N, C-alpha and C positions, 0 to 999 in steps of 0.2 A: 238297260234301256231307261233313258231319262223320260219322266212323265211329269207334266204339269196339269193339274185338274182343278178347274175353277168351280165354285159353287156360290150360292147366295143370291143369284139373280131372280127376278120375278116381276110381278105387277105391283106398282105402288102409286098412290095418289100424289099429286103435286104438293110439295112441302114435307113429304114423308122421308124416311130414312131406310137405307139398306146397308148391310155389311157384306162385301164380297170376300171370299177366301180363295187362295190358290195354294194347294198342297203340292210339294215337290218331292219326288222320289227318284232313286236311281243314280244320284250324284251327291256331291258334298255341297249342300245348300249354302253354307256360310262362305263359299268361294264365289258366289254369284251376286251381281247387281240385279235387282228386280224392278220390273216396271209393269204398270197397268196402261193399256191402250184401249181405245174404243173406236168403233166404226158404225156410224149411223147410215141408214139407207141412202144410197146415192152420193155418199161422201167418202173422202179418203180416211184411212186409219190415222188416228192422232194419239200422241202421247198424253196421258192424263196425269200420271204421277210416277215417280221413281224413287228408289231407295237403294243406296250403295251397300256393298257387302259389309261395311263397317257402320252402317246405320244413318248416314247422311241422306236426308230426304228433300225432294223438290216436287212441287205441285204446279200444274199449268195455271196460267192466269185466269182462264175461264172457269175454273172450279175452286180457285183460291178462297179460303174462308169457309168453304162448304165440305170439301173432301180432305181426308187425311190418310196417308199411307203409313203402314207399320209392318214390322216383321218379327217373327218369333223363331229364333234359331234353335230352340229346343224342339218345337213342333214342326220345323221345316215348312213354315207357312208364311205367306205374305197376305196382308189384308188391305182392303180399301173401304174405309168408312165413308159413306155418302149421306150427307144431311141436306135438308132444304132442297130436295130434288125438284127439278124443273122438267117440263115436257121435252125440252131440247137435250136433256141428258139421255134420252132414249137411244140405245145403241147396244150392239154386242160388245161386251167388255172382255178383253184378252189379257192373259198373264204372259210375261216374257222374262226369261232368265238369261243373263249375259255374263259369261265368265269374266271375272275381273282381271286387271293387268298383272296382278301378282301371281296368277296361277296359269298363265299361258307360257309358251304356245300350246295349243292354237289360239292366237288372239282373235277375239271377236266371235268365238263359238257361242251360239245362242239357241234357245229352245222356246217354242210357243205352246200354249194351251189351246184347246178347241173353242173356248169362249163360253160366256154365259150371258143370256139376254136380260137386259134391264128395260122395262117399259114403264114410263111415267105418264099416267093418264088418269083423268077423272071419269 
């Protein structure tokens, strides 16, 4: 059974930092593209950052320069380093694993974590 478990969320003041972790088990981590999504109250879920199975990363414009995504294929974990946090970053952050094209079919197979809450407030 594939499991994604997020951790590292919590309450932080504006301008502060947090590092989120997503630990993956039950499958071959290195075969998956990884992503961090977030969903704020009353808003749609949005992609924050992604990193491919070979380590190519991309960060959404609205967090560029503040957030960094990385992965550790030895620890089977993906990270989201969040700096200079703003109140509008408040959301539940979700981890996603998407099987890369080199290891399908089934193409598009993906998994979600349950999320971790980040609250940015003074």
